[in-house]
Every structure is written in C-alpha cells, then in structure tokens.
GUROBA-96060 format. One record per atom (N, C-alpha, C): residue in three letters; x, y, z. Coordinates in pm, whole numbers, plus 50000, padded with zeros to 5 digits. Last residue first. Example, Ala and Ser with C-alpha at 12.3 -4.5 7.8 and 13.67 -1.06 7.14 Angstrom:
SER512854977550708SER513674989450714SER512905000350787ALA513194943150780ALA512304955050780ALA513204967050780
***
This chain:
UNK389721338952003UNK389911324752036UNK388941320652146UNK388881359451744UNK388701357251886UNK388821342451913UNK389991381851512UNK390021367651546UNK389901366551698UNK388851405551276UNK389091401651414UNK389101386551428UNK389601430251056UNK389431415751063UNK389811411251203UNK390171456751084UNK388831453351039UNK388571438351042UNK392131456651390UNK391891460351251UNK390481456151213UNK392671446351631UNK393001460351614UNK392821464851468UNK392481420151714UNK391251428051698UNK391541442951687UNK394151397951779UNK394101403351644UNK392851411851619UNK392271381952036UNK393511384051963UNK393201390551830UNK390871378952364UNK390801383452226UNK392171385052165UNK391801350352572UNK391461364252545UNK391411367152396UNK390201318752634UNK391351327052606UNK390891341052564UNK388241305952907UNK388401310052768UNK389631318852754UNK386991285653099UNK388371290353091UNK388681294052946UNK383831293553225UNK384591287953114UNK385981294053111UNK382271305553405UNK383031294153455UNK383881287753347UNK381021325053255UNK381841329153369UNK382711317853422UNK379281318153059UNK380701318453023UNK381611321153142UNK376761321153147UNK377261307453141UNK378741306853104UNK376361348553115UNK376561343253249UNK377141329053247UNK375751361752887UNK377131357052900UNK377391350253034UNK373211364652677UNK373431360652815UNK374821354352827UNK371881389952473UNK372921379852492UNK373161377352640UNK368501392952365UNK369601397852451UNK370601386652476UNK367911382352022UNK367611381852164UNK368771387852244UNK366511391051706UNK367671389651794UNK367251390351940UNK364491395651529UNK364441383051603UNK365641380851696UNK365091420351411UNK363841418951486UNK363771406151571UNK367371422651253UNK367481425351397UNK366231422151477UNK366731417350988UNK367771409451053UNK367771411051205UNK364741436450937UNK364461422250918UNK365451413650996UNK366121460250978UNK364981456951064UNK364641442251056UNK367991458250767UNK368431458850907UNK367311454751001UNK366321459150546UNK367081447050571UNK367581446650715UNK365401485750574UNK364451474650577UNK365151461450608UNK367741499950540UNK367071500650670UNK366071489150686UNK370091479450357UNK369061489550368UNK368471489450509UNK373671475650397UNK372321470350382UNK371331481950395UNK377091469450327UNK375991478950335UNK374651472050314UNK379311451950518UNK378461451150399UNK377261460150418UNK382571445650637UNK381411454450635UNK380641452150506UNK384201423250588UNK384021428150726UNK382811437350740UNK382761399050360UNK383431411850384UNK383221416250529UNK382051373450254UNK382241375750397UNK383081388150426UNK383441375549924UNK382651368550025UNK383041372250168UNK383621408849782UNK384171395549801UNK383431388849916UNK381191426449578UNK381911423949702UNK382591410349700UNK379951441949364UNK381071432849342UNK381861430349471UNK378011460149419UNK377611448949333UNK378761439249305UNK379131480449566UNK378251471249637UNK377861459149554UNK382601485849506UNK381201487749468UNK380351476949532UNK384981496349741UNK384441485549661UNK382981488249628UNK387341520849740UNK385941518349775UNK385401507549682UNK390691512449827UNK389681516049726UNK388281512349773UNK392521526650087UNK391741514850047UNK390721519049942UNK395611536150236UNK394501539050145UNK393841526050102UNK397051548450544UNK396901538350439UNK395661541750357UNK399481566950723UNK398171566450660UNK398171555050559UNK401281583750985UNK401061572350897UNK399661573250838UNK401501608751093UNK402641599651109UNK402511587451020UNK400671640350946UNK400291626850988UNK401531618150999UNK401821663450864UNK400721664650959UNK400241651151013UNK403541661950658UNK404101666850784UNK403031668050894UNK401931652850448UNK403091644850489UNK403701649250621UNK399751664950332UNK399611660550472UNK400841653150524UNK400541671350070UNK400021681850158UNK400051677750305UNK401371646849963UNK402271658249962UNK401831668850065UNK399031631949988UNK400211628150066UNK401221639650073UNK397401645049804UNK397021645049946UNK398191641250035UNK398761639649566UNK398641653449613UNK398301653949762UNK398401611649553UNK399751617349560UNK399701631649613UNK395571609649532UNK396291604049647UNK397671610449663UNK394211616749309UNK394431627249409UNK395271622449528UNK393661595349151UNK394691604449102UNK395031615449204UNK391481584049284UNK392791577449288UNK393921586849247UNK388951593549259UNK389831600649351UNK391251594949354UNK387351577349109UNK387731590249049UNK388621598749140UNK386951556049285UNK387761554049164UNK388231567349106UNK387341567249626UNK386541562949512UNK387441562449388UNK389031556149921UNK388931565049805UNK388091558749694UNK389491557450263UNK388781550650155UNK388591560350038UNK392211556150467UNK391411565350385UNK390811557450270UNK392681545650778UNK392621540250643UNK391671549050563UNK394641554351054UNK393581558350961UNK393771551250828UNK395691559651369UNK395511548851274UNK394341552351182UNK397931583751466UNK396501581351440UNK396411570151337UNK400711577851692UNK400101579851560UNK398591577751562UNK401041596751998UNK401351585151915UNK400661587551779UNK399571619252048UNK401021621052035UNK401681608351981UNK396381630151955UNK397321618751954UNK398771623251946UNK394931656251967UNK394811645252064UNK396011635952067UNK395371675851777UNK394681679651901UNK394601668552006UNK396781664751559UNK397191677651616UNK396621679951755UNK395411641151502UNK396861640751530UNK397321653451600UNK392871650851447UNK393061642451565UNK394531641551603UNK393491664951209UNK392871671951323UNK393081664151452UNK394281644051046UNK395251654451083UNK394771662251205UNK391811631351018UNK392931624251080UNK394001633951128UNK390441651750883UNK389981647351014UNK391081639851089UNK391901653050645UNK391841664750732UNK391401660850872UNK391421628050534UNK392781631850569UNK392781643550667UNK388611630550494UNK389161620050579UNK390581623350625UNK388481651950316UNK387831653150447UNK388371642650543UNK389861640650101UNK390371652750166UNK389761654650304UNK388391619050009UNK389681616350073UNK390211628650147UNK384961624850118UNK385991623150018UNK387341621450087UNK381491615250184UNK382721622550212UNK383731620150100UNK379411598750144UNK379101613050152UNK380331621550183UNK380291572950159UNK379771577550030UNK379521592550026UNK380841570750432UNK381951571350336UNK381481576850202UNK378411591950604UNK378981579250559UNK380131581650462UNK377641609950903UNK378011610150761UNK378681596950724UNK374901606351129UNK376311604351097UNK376551603850946UNK372081607851152UNK372901619951154UNK374311617851101UNK370561584351167UNK370511592151044UNK371481603951039UNK371941553451303UNK371071565051301UNK371251573351175UNK373441530951278UNK374081542351344UNK373201554751347UNK372981496551313UNK372381509051266UNK372961520551347UNK373971463951219UNK374281476251292UNK373541487851229UNK374021428851262UNK373391440251195UNK373551452851281UNK376681407551255UNK376001416851344UNK375341427851261UNK377571374451198UNK377071386751137UNK376281394951239UNK380491355151233UNK379241359651293UNK378841373051230UNK382151327451109UNK381901341651090UNK380531344951148UNK384641304251234UNK383311307751187UNK383181322951179UNK387271280551198UNK386821294351216UNK385411296151163UNK388061254451141UNK388401260251271UNK387771273751301UNK387131246550892UNK387231236650999UNK387401242951136UNK387241268350715UNK385931263350761UNK386001253350876UNK388871292250638UNK389261281950736UNK388001275750796UNK387821308850443UNK389251306150438UNK389691295150534UNK385071310650502UNK385511305350372UNK386971301250372UNK383741299950811UNK384611309150740UNK385081302950610UNK380331290550857UNK381741286950846UNK382501297650769UNK378161313251041UNK378471304150931UNK379971301150928UNK375471326951217UNK376841321651227UNK377051311751114UNK373361352951309UNK373731343851200UNK375211340051212UNK371901352251633UNK372811358451537UNK373241348251432UNK370281342051835UNK369771342051697UNK370631350151598UNK371381337652078UNK370801350852056UNK370271352851915UNK372501313152046UNK371291313952128UNK370601327452114UNK374741321651902UNK373731313351837UNK372411313651914UNK376111335252104UNK375611342651988UNK374551334651912UNK376801314252278UNK375981325452326UNK375351332852209UNK378441298652112UNK377201293152168UNK376261304252212UNK380551317152065UNK379761311751955UNK378421306352004UNK381911322652297UNK381031332952243UNK380091327152136UNK383701302352344UNK382401301552413UNK381421312252365UNK385421290152058UNK385131301352145UNK383771299752214UNK385891271151872UNK385961266852012UNK385621278052109UNK385941284151635UNK384761275851662UNK384731270751806UNK386991317651663UNK387341303551668UNK386081295551698UNK385461342251454UNK385671336151585UNK386191321951567UNK385211373151287UNK385661359251284UNK385971354251424UNK382481393551211UNK383601391051301UNK383931376251297UNK380881418051016UNK381261403951032UNK382521402751116UNK378171438751013UNK379561437951059UNK379881423251086UNK376071452950781UNK376401440450850UNK377881441150888UNK374471485250827UNK375381475750763UNK375491462950844UNK373331517850792UNK372971504250830UNK373901494650756UNK374821538550701UNK374141540250829UNK373621526950882UNK378041527350581UNK376671531750561UNK376021533250698UNK380691527150657UNK380341523750519UNK378941528550485UNK381611555250869UNK381041541950843UNK380741539750695UNK384811570550899UNK383401571750863UNK382861557850835UNK387231567351166UNK386671564251035UNK385181567451021UNK388641568351394UNK388501581051323UNK387681579451195UNK387011542051554UNK388131551151555UNK387821564551492UNK383971532751411UNK385291528251454UNK386381538851442UNK380891544051565UNK381761543251448UNK383191540151492UNK379261522251810UNK379701535251757UNK380591533051635UNK378551500851979UNK377591506051882UNK377951519751828UNK380241487452144UNK379641499752196UNK378621505852102UNK381071466351987UNK380401463452114UNK379671475652169UNK382271480751779UNK381141472151752UNK380351469451879UNK384391492651911UNK383331501051856UNK382081493051825UNK385941470151971UNK385401478452079UNK384241486852029UNK386621461551707UNK385821453251797UNK385171461451907UNK388051484251593UNK386941477451526UNK386041469951621UNK390091503351653UNK388991500451747UNK387801493651682UNK392301517251549UNK391171513651460UNK389911510251540UNK393211544051782UNK393311530451727UNK392181527951628UNK394911571651845UNK393601567851792UNK393781554451724UNK396531581652154UNK396521576452018UNK395081575651969UNK398831592552414UNK397521591952348UNK397641586952205UNK401451592852517UNK400321589752605UNK399001587052533UNK405001588952535UNK403791591252456UNK402611586352538UNK406681586452750UNK407141594652638UNK406001597852542UNK405641589953088UNK405471583052959UNK405901592052845UNK408121595753340UNK406881599453272UNK406831592453136UNK409681569253532UNK409691580253434UNK408291583453381UNK408641564153878UNK409031559153746UNK409041570853648UNK407331566154128UNK408791567054118UNK409301560653988UNK404651568354158UNK405161554854132UNK406691554254129UNK404631596354189UNK404141587854298UNK404661573554283UNK405531604753942UNK406311608054062UNK405921598954178UNK403431594953791UNK404791590253763UNK405701593053883UNK401281609453892UNK401381595253923UNK402751589453889UNK401791636453805UNK401521633053945UNK401811618353974UNK402221635153527UNK403181641953615UNK403021637153759UNK399901622453446UNK401181615753427UNK402281622153511UNK397911641053504UNK397931628353576UNK399291621553565UNK398681660653317UNK398681663753459UNK398751650853541UNK398251647053075UNK399591652053110UNK399701654753259UNK395481643653097UNK396361631953096UNK397791635853130UNK394661670353076UNK394401662953199UNK395291650553209UNK395391676352815UNK396001683752926UNK395831676353059UNK393621659152680UNK395071657152671UNK395801664252784UNK391141670352748UNK391461656652786UNK392951654052784UNK391281695452632UNK391141694452777UNK391511680552826UNK391521687352359UNK392541695552423UNK392481694452574UNK389141671952321UNK390471666352297UNK391551674052372UNK387131690552382UNK387241678152460UNK388631671952444UNK387621709552180UNK387711713252321UNK387891701052410UNK387151694351949UNK388471700451971UNK388661703952119UNK384411689051984UNK385381678051984UNK386791683352012UNK383341714451952UNK383261708152084UNK384241696352093UNK383931717951678UNK384421727451777UNK384411721351917UNK382521697651544UNK383991697151550UNK384551706451658UNK379491683951696UNK380271693151615UNK381771692551641UNK377661666351810UNK378071678151887UNK378911688251809UNK376901646151627UNK376011649551737UNK376341663051802UNK378931643551442UNK377551644451394UNK376611649451503UNK381121640651612UNK381011652551528UNK379581654551480UNK380571615251718UNK380611626851807UNK380431639651726UNK380911600251487UNK379601600651550UNK379491612551645UNK383591602751440UNK382671608751343UNK381251609451398UNK384551588651672UNK384831602951651UNK383851609351553UNK384631563751790UNK383331569851767UNK383431584751733UNK387381566452029UNK386701560651913UNK385311566851900UNK390651572152161UNK389231575552152UNK388661569752024UNK393191558552378UNK392581560552247UNK391121564752260UNK396211560452529UNK394781562452554UNK394121566552423UNK398881544152552UNK398131548952436UNK396641549752464UNK402251546952684UNK400871542452691UNK400121548052571UNK405601540052763UNK404641544552662UNK403261538652688UNK407911538452915UNK406601538852984UNK405491543652890UNK410641537952844UNK409711546952776UNK408381548852848UNK412051520153014UNK412641532752974UNK411591542752925UNK410421498153047UNK410911504953166UNK411461518753133UNK410141490952777UNK408971495752851UNK409391503252977UNK412711482352712UNK412131493652641UNK410971499552721UNK412971460752890UNK413941471752892UNK413361484352827UNK410871443952810UNK410861450052944UNK411801461952953UNK411751435652561UNK410541443852571UNK410491450952706UNK413921420252642UNK414151432152560UNK412951441552563UNK412631399552786UNK413521408852855UNK413771421552775UNK409391389152782UNK410531391952696UNK411401402752759UNK407081386252919UNK407931374352913UNK409201376652831UNK406791417153109UNK406341407653008UNK407261395353013UNK405981432353426UNK406941426653331UNK406231417753229UNK404251462553511UNK404341447953504UNK405381443653401UNK403941489053491UNK404661484353610UNK404911469353605UNK402311494153280UNK403741495953258UNK404581491753378UNK399781491653392UNK400281480753308UNK401781481953286UNK399431516553506UNK399711505253594UNK400271493453515UNK398741531653286UNK400021534253352UNK400421522553441UNK396181521153224UNK397281520353127UNK398641522153194UNK394721527153460UNK394861513453412UNK396071512053321UNK394941555053468UNK395471547053578UNK395661532553537UNK393601562053225UNK395021565153246UNK395621556253355UNK391021553153281UNK391751547453167UNK393251550053182UNK390361569453495UNK390471555053517UNK391211548153403UNK390461595053367UNK391221592153489UNK391431577153507UNK388651592953153UNK390081595053128UNK390911591253250UNK386231591753291UNK386701580153216UNK388201581053190UNK386181618053386UNK386191606853481UNK386691594053415UNK386011632153149UNK387231633253229UNK387321622253335UNK383381626653071UNK384501621552991UNK385801621853071UNK382031641553262UNK381831627053258UNK382981620453182UNK382831666453178UNK383221661853311UNK383061646753324UNK381631668752928UNK383081667552935UNK383561662953073UNK378681647452926UNK379361660352916UNK380851658052936UNK377851621152879UNK376851631752886UNK377471645652871UNK379311598852640UNK379371606252766UNK378391617952762UNK379561586752398UNK378731579852496UNK378751586652633UNK381391601152253UNK379971602752218UNK379041595752316UNK383931592452351UNK383381605552389UNK381881606852364UNK385101564852460UNK384071568152361UNK383411581252400UNK388291548752469UNK387291557452529UNK386351562452421
***
C-alpha cells in the first residue's frame, strides 16, 4: 500500500480494507507443501505492507504518518476480528510489515519501503528474462535494454529513469541514526512482523554501526547495513545509479506510454525474486 498516493486517511482506509481481504483470503488456500499448509492453517500470518514512506514524510510530515499508521493498524485488527470469525478460522498472529518493495515502488513512482532514495533523479535497473513479454513492450516504449553482464544469454537489464521531485530527502542528506530511527518508528507504530531495512552508511559512519545496534537492538527485529558506494566507482549495471536532472530529462524525453494490451493473450509466468533491490522477472 502506498500512503503518499492517497488523498486522505479515509481513502487510505479503503485500500486497507481490500488489501486485508485479499491477504486473508489467500490463507484459505492450500499450497503444494503439506508442512507449509500446517503452519499457515495454524498461524494465518499475513503482511500488509506500506511503501513510499520517506516520500509521505516529505509531503505530510512524521506526525501525520504516525496517525495514519496507528489508525490503519487498529482498523486491520478490527477487520481481522470480524472476518476471522466469519471465515471460522483463527485470527492472524501477525498482520503488518514493511517490505523492501523495490518493484512495486518503481511501478508506482515512489521511494522503496522505508528507504531514502539514492538521489532525486536516478536510473533504476531491473533484470528480466529475455523470454519475458515485458521486454518487447519496453523496447517499443524506447526504454534502454541491454544484455546482463552475469547472464547475457538469458537475462537482460532494463533502465528506468526516475525523478522523485525536490522535496524528498536523499541518502546523501541523511545518516545511519535517522535511518535506524525511522525503521524503529515504523516497527513501533505499524509493523508487527519485521521492518525490512538496509541502512546505508558512509565511510566515516562505519565506526558508529556497533553503537547503533546496541541502542536499537530491542526496537528492531532485523537490520542490514550497506556501504555507500561513491559515484565514481560503481560496479556495472548497479540497481540504482544517480544522475543529474539534465540527464533524467534527456533519457525520459523520448519515452513512450507502455502498451501492455498485446500481452493479454500471452501465457507469461509471474514475477519472481522481486522483494529486494535485484529483481528477476520471467
């Protein structure tokens, strides 16, 4: 769910209702693994996630985000009480989370999950199978497509130029403490599952990692750290690459609206491995 794309909290609550019903209904279905089914029948765990969080803060502020999170979580609890009884199944042991949401955020044009963007303008690279019907559609839209360095025979890389506007704060304008605090804020006010967060640290912040873990060890369920790569020493085909506003305008001016209508008759497989910064779509 994307709070920043809603007009007000009542609009957001409507999305919550349908997202909850979809997620809860999925727990009524069996998988192909009996052990998984046993756990799912017992726990009924779901994970309603929000993304574009730093963008929401830039537009509306932390105080309003806290209110939306608290009211949203209370509403999910209410729905779970009502519909679990109606379905005659146990209530879900966990209901909310914050996922990385790399692909979803890209499609919606918002910042991913709880994370700050690399820059206000950047290239987002996504890996696709060369057999994917998306490749043809993207090429017709004038998106840059090239062979993947690690698997040129089977995989290609598509480049999406992205602009997030001028309000949102970037990684270069924050620090590890603000990132840890924001993740803790989401853990306290929204997520009863874990918050997925990768804290990006600058070279001069490496010595502060141990202290930050000591302070936040009882406030977060998990956290990972990633060194901030300098723009002059990137590795090839990075998931994110910072660009200037001029470069963004150059790359985006010839892009065409994407027409997916020809894919409706194609028997394509679903997305895989898109819960992190590296996505694979078959």
